[in-house]
C-alpha positions in Angstrom: -0.1 0.3 0.2 1.1 3.6 -0.8 0.3 6.1 1.0 1.5 9.9 -0.2 0.4 12.0 3.0 1.7 10.4 6.2 -1.0 11.9 8.3 -3.5 9.4 6.4 -2.1 6.3 8.0 -4.2 7.4 11.7 -7.6 6.5 9.6 -6.1 3.0 7.7 -4.5 2.0 10.8 -6.7 2.3 13.8 -4.5 -0.6 16.0 -1.8 0.5 18.0 1.6 0.1 16.8 4.7 -1.5 18.4 7.9 -1.2 18.4 10.4 -4.1 17.9 13.6 -4.3 20.3 15.7 -3.8 17.1 13.7 -0.7 16.2 13.9 0.8 20.1 17.1 1.5 20.2 16.7 3.7 17.1 14.2 5.9 18.9 16.2 5.8 22.3 18.8 7.9 20.7 16.4 10.7 19.9 17.7 13.6 22.6 14.5 14.2 24.8 13.5 17.9 25.4 14.6 19.5 28.6 11.9 20.4 31.3 10.5 23.7 31.9 11.3 24.7 35.0 8.5 24.9 37.3 6.8 28.3 37.9 6.2 28.5 41.5 2.8 28.4 42.6 0.5 29.1 45.4 0.9 26.6 48.1 -1.1 23.7 48.1 -1.9 21.8 52.0 -1.4 18.3 51.4 -3.1 15.7 53.1 -0.7 14.1 55.8 -2.1 10.8 55.1 -0.4 8.7 52.3 -2.1 6.2 50.1 0.3 2.8 49.0 1.5 3.2 45.6 1.1 0.1 43.7 3.2 -0.5 41.1 2.5 -3.0 38.3 5.4 -4.7 36.3 6.3 -3.0 33.2 5.1 -4.0 29.8 8.3 -3.5 28.3 11.0 -5.9 28.2 13.8 -5.4 30.1 16.9 -4.4 27.6 19.2 -7.4 26.7 22.7 -6.9 26.8 24.5 -6.8 23.4 26.6 -9.8 22.6 29.8 -8.9 20.5 31.9 -11.7 19.1 35.6 -11.3 19.6 37.4 -10.4 16.3 40.1 -12.7 15.3 43.4 -12.2 15.5 45.4 -14.1 12.6 49.1 -14.6 12.7 50.4 -13.7 9.0 53.7 -12.5 7.2 53.6 -9.4 5.7 51.6 -5.9 6.2 49.1 -6.5 3.5 49.2 -3.0 2.5 47.9 -3.7 -1.2 45.2 -6.1 0.4 46.6 -9.0 -1.5 46.4 -11.9 0.2 48.1 -15.5 -0.2 46.8 -18.5 1.0 49.2 -21.2 1.7 49.6 -24.5 3.6 52.9 -25.5 5.3 52.8 -28.1 8.2 56.5 -27.8 8.8 56.9 -23.9 8.6 55.1 -20.9 10.0 54.0 -19.1 6.7 56.2 -20.5 3.8 59.2 -22.4 2.6 62.0 -20.4 2.4 63.0 -21.4 -1.2 59.0 -20.9 -2.0 59.0 -17.8 -0.6 62.0 -16.6 -2.7 60.0 -17.5 -5.9 57.3 -15.3 -4.7 58.6 -12.6 -4.0 60.4 -12.8 -7.4 57.2 -13.4 -9.0 55.4 -10.7 -7.3 58.6 -8.0 -8.0 57.8 -8.3 -11.2 54.0 -6.9 -10.7 55.9 -4.1 -8.8 54.9 -5.4 -5.1 56.9 -5.3 -2.1 56.6 -8.3 0.3 54.8 -5.8 2.9 52.2 -4.8 -0.1 51.0 -8.7 0.6 49.4 -11.1 3.7 51.0 -14.4 3.6 48.3 -16.6 5.8 49.2 -20.3 6.4 45.9 -22.2 6.7 47.4 -25.0 8.0 48.1 -23.3 11.5 44.1 -22.2 11.3 42.6 -25.4 9.5 39.0 -24.8 10.4 39.2 -21.1 9.7 36.9 -20.1 6.7 37.3 -17.1 4.1 34.4 -15.7 5.5 36.2 -15.5 8.8 39.1 -13.9 6.7 37.3 -11.4 4.8 36.9 -8.9 7.5 40.3 -9.4 8.7 42.6 -8.9 5.9 39.6 -6.7 3.5 41.5 -8.4 0.6 41.1 -7.6 -3.1 43.4 -9.9 -4.6 43.7 -13.5 -3.2 45.9 -15.6 -4.4 45.4 -19.4 -3.1 48.4 -21.8 -3.9 47.4 -25.4 -3.8 43.9 -27.4 -2.9 45.4 -27.5 0.6 45.5 -24.0 1.2 41.8 -23.2 -0.2 39.3 -22.3 2.8 36.3 -25.0 3.5 33.9 -22.5 2.4 35.2 -21.8 -1.0 36.1 -25.5 -2.2 33.7 -24.9 -5.3 36.5 -22.8 -7.3 38.1 -24.2 -10.3 41.8 -24.4 -10.6 43.9 -21.7 -12.8 40.2 -20.0 -13.2 40.2 -16.5 -11.5 36.5 -15.3 -10.3 35.8 -12.0 -9.5 32.9 -11.1 -6.7 32.0 -8.6 -4.1 34.9 -6.9 -5.4 37.6 -9.8 -4.6 39.4 -11.8 -7.3 40.3 -14.8 -6.1 42.9 -17.3 -8.2 43.1 -20.9 -7.1 46.4 -22.5 -8.5 49.1 -24.7 -7.9 51.4 -24.8 -4.8 55.0 -24.2 -4.8 55.6 -28.1 -4.7 54.0 -28.5 -7.8 55.7 -25.9 -9.6 59.1 -26.0 -8.4 60.3 -29.1 -11.1 57.7 -28.3 -13.4 57.9 -25.6 -16.3 54.7 -26.0 -17.7 52.7 -25.3 -14.3 55.1 -22.1 -13.8 54.7 -20.6 -16.9 50.6 -21.3 -16.7 51.3 -19.7 -13.0 52.9 -16.6 -14.3 50.3 -15.9 -17.0 47.3 -16.0 -14.4 49.0 -13.7 -11.6 49.5 -11.4 -14.3 46.1 -11.0 -14.4 45.8 -10.2 -10.9 
């Protein structure tokens, strides 16, 4: 129903309207007008007998405390200055093997990216972590997933070597460095794909 004049609502809706708890918070922020100071009037003689005050329970529900989930803390390598997230999976090192890091830095240098421009996150240290948890923490615009083991649980639908862009994030799921180090074809395919990121 479309009503052009809000005053017409009182004729259309005869029942009382109630706010939901979530909506009440919006109206709680509206400043209340300051009370007008009372004007002294002639003294009133009060009855010394006081009647007991009967209080009825409030019909409004008590405000519920807001439960805030703590922000996730992740350890990663780099400064993430350009919101470029590299997901790895190494069970024997903290982030990435030294020889693999040298190869990655060489590739990134060709794209004019410094080591501090990216964030290298080892998914082996956080095996239950989902991409939906990583997004608010890293705020990535580009994601490079190195190997099937580095693929978070909630984006397992990605096809290898096919970049996908969604919600402003480009994700490339490709070979791990173990698959590339001794395979020239995989290295060439990897470089051609990384150039598109």
